[in-house]
C-alpha positions in Angstrom: 32.3 93.2 -0.1 32.9 96.6 -0.6 29.8 99.4 0.0 29.8 99.8 -3.6 29.3 96.0 -3.7 26.6 95.9 -1.7 25.2 98.7 -3.2 25.3 96.6 -6.5 23.4 93.8 -4.7 20.8 95.6 -3.0 20.2 97.9 -6.2 16.5 97.8 -7.3 17.7 98.5 -10.3 20.6 98.0 -12.5 20.9 100.4 -15.7 23.5 99.2 -18.6 24.8 101.2 -21.3 25.1 99.5 -24.5 28.2 100.1 -26.8 31.2 99.1 -24.7 29.4 97.5 -21.7 27.2 95.1 -22.9 29.0 94.2 -26.2 32.8 95.1 -27.0 31.9 96.9 -30.0 33.7 99.8 -30.3 35.9 98.5 -32.6 33.2 98.2 -35.3 32.3 101.7 -34.5 35.9 102.8 -35.1 35.9 100.5 -38.5 32.3 102.2 -39.9 33.2 105.7 -39.1 36.7 105.1 -40.5 35.7 104.2 -43.7 33.0 107.0 -44.0 35.2 110.2 -43.3 37.9 108.4 -45.4 36.2 109.2 -48.4 36.5 113.2 -46.8 39.9 112.7 -46.5 40.0 112.4 -42.4 42.0 109.3 -41.1 40.3 108.1 -37.3 43.1 106.3 -35.8 42.4 105.2 -32.1 43.3 107.9 -29.7 40.7 110.3 -32.3 37.9 107.5 -32.0 38.6 107.4 -27.9 38.6 111.0 -27.7 35.8 112.3 -30.0 33.6 109.7 -31.2 33.1 107.4 -28.2 30.0 108.0 -26.1 28.8 110.7 -28.5 25.6 111.2 -30.5 25.8 110.7 -34.3 24.9 114.1 -35.5 27.3 115.9 -33.2 30.0 113.9 -34.7 28.6 115.1 -38.3 28.3 118.6 -37.6 31.6 118.5 -36.1 34.1 116.8 -39.1 31.7 117.2 -42.0 30.2 120.8 -40.8 29.4 121.8 -45.1 26.6 119.3 -45.2 23.1 119.9 -45.1 20.9 118.3 -42.8 19.6 115.8 -45.4 22.9 114.9 -46.5 24.2 114.2 -42.6 21.6 112.4 -41.6 22.1 109.9 -44.7 25.7 109.6 -43.2 24.5 108.3 -39.9 22.2 106.2 -41.1 25.0 104.7 -43.8 27.2 104.3 -40.5 24.4 102.5 -38.3 24.0 100.0 -41.5 27.7 98.6 -41.6 27.5 98.6 -37.6 24.3 96.9 -37.7 25.9 94.3 -41.0 29.1 93.2 -38.6 27.3 93.4 -35.2 27.1 89.7 -35.0 30.7 89.2 -35.1 31.0 91.1 -31.7 31.3 89.7 -28.9 29.6 90.7 -25.4 31.9 91.9 -22.5 33.2 89.2 -20.2 30.9 88.0 -17.6 27.8 90.7 -18.4 25.8 87.5 -19.6 26.0 85.7 -16.2 25.7 88.7 -14.1 22.6 90.3 -15.9 21.1 87.1 -16.0 21.6 86.4 -12.5 20.5 89.8 -11.4 17.2 89.5 -13.5 16.4 86.0 -11.8 16.5 87.7 -8.8 13.6 90.7 -9.4 16.0 93.3 -10.3 14.5 95.7 -12.5 16.9 96.4 -15.9 17.4 98.8 -18.3 19.6 99.7 -21.4 20.2 103.6 -21.3 22.4 104.4 -24.8 23.3 106.8 -27.3 23.0 104.7 -30.2 20.0 104.0 -32.3 17.1 101.6 -31.1 17.7 99.5 -34.3 21.4 99.3 -33.1 19.9 98.1 -29.6 17.8 95.7 -30.7 20.4 94.6 -33.2 23.1 93.9 -30.5 20.6 92.1 -28.2 19.4 89.8 -30.2 23.1 88.9 -31.3 24.2 88.8 -27.8 21.1 86.3 -26.6 19.7 89.2 -24.0 17.0 90.5 -26.0 14.5 88.8 -23.2 15.6 90.4 -20.4 14.8 94.7 -20.2 12.0 96.0 -18.7 12.9 99.6 -20.5 14.8 100.4 -23.2 16.2 103.9 -23.5 17.2 105.5 -26.3 18.6 108.9 -26.2 17.3 110.0 -29.6 14.0 109.7 -28.2 14.5 112.5 -25.3 15.2 116.0 -25.5 19.0 115.2 -24.9 21.4 112.5 -24.6 24.4 111.8 -22.8 26.6 113.7 -22.0 23.4 115.3 -20.4 21.5 113.3 -17.5 18.1 112.9 -19.4 18.7 109.5 -20.3 19.5 108.6 -17.1 16.7 109.8 -15.6 14.2 108.7 -17.9 15.3 105.6 -17.2 14.9 106.0 -13.3 11.2 106.8 -14.2 10.6 104.3 -16.6 11.7 101.5 -14.4 10.1 103.5 -11.0 13.4 103.2 -9.1 14.9 106.0 -7.4 18.3 107.1 -7.6 19.7 105.8 -4.8 18.5 102.7 -5.3 19.8 102.1 -8.8 23.4 101.3 -9.6 24.9 102.0 -13.4 27.5 100.4 -15.9 29.5 102.8 -18.2 32.5 103.0 -20.3 32.6 106.6 -21.5 33.4 109.8 -19.7 29.7 111.2 -21.5 28.1 108.1 -19.9 29.1 108.6 -16.8 28.9 112.4 -16.4 25.2 111.2 -17.5 24.7 108.6 -14.5 26.3 110.5 -12.4 24.1 113.5 -13.4 21.3 112.2 -12.8 22.4 111.1 -9.0 23.0 107.4 -10.0 26.2 105.7 -8.8 28.4 104.6 -11.7 30.6 101.9 -11.9 33.0 101.8 -15.4 34.2 99.3 -17.2 37.8 99.8 -18.7 36.9 98.8 -22.3 37.4 102.2 -24.3 38.7 104.5 -22.0 41.4 104.4 -19.2 40.3 104.1 -15.5 41.6 107.6 -14.4 39.4 109.6 -17.1 36.6 107.5 -15.7 37.2 107.8 -12.4 38.2 111.8 -12.6 34.3 112.2 -14.1 32.4 110.4 -11.4 32.8 106.9 -11.6 32.5 105.1 -8.1 34.8 102.2 -9.4 36.3 101.0 -12.9 36.7 97.5 -13.4 37.9 95.8 -16.5 34.7 93.2 -16.9 31.9 91.8 -14.9 33.4 88.8 -13.8 34.5 90.4 -10.5 30.7 91.1 -9.9 29.1 87.9 -10.4 29.8 86.4 -7.3 27.8 89.2 -5.6 24.8 87.0 -5.8 26.7 83.5 -4.7 24.5 83.4 -1.6 21.5 85.1 -2.5 18.2 82.7 -2.9 16.5 83.5 -6.7 13.2 85.4 -6.9 11.3 82.8 -8.6 7.7 83.9 -8.0 
């Protein structure tokens, strides 16, 4: 077992991003943005989505690609895009191994939080869709804070709400913005390569890059469950 795997097994708090970490939802986000921006003559291919959409807040995306919209029109675009996403989310699978990993961690008394730039309505829809809506001690949504990822504010808020120090937590992320957010809050980060290359994620400070959670489920194999 590596030092980082020991840290995961011994962590008091586990902090999970949503899109690309709990659920492989980027294809639907990309599809939704592509449909909306096509009306404005903007084509969204895989590379453009990965480099300039993934992990960012919707208002920042709208400000970059549709700078002529006023605040009300920009907010309407954001809401239309998220409504499209919620309509499709039931067809999106969870990231491999995460259901077993997260439930095993919970059974052993770990505190769990979702830390995301996604709107709260999306978070609740996703968690219901993958059957993990009963698991969380905290759900931290960037739009309800003073700043979103890549700022450290979301992870700092999660640590505070869980009552866990950064040294006693591990974050799971899939975007460079998310990794920067976790690392900026002092939280060791494991990156999922669902949406970005391992090299990019490691360059931002991730301690390990993995394809899915299957490689981590054996961490709980020899530890008795907390049945109190």
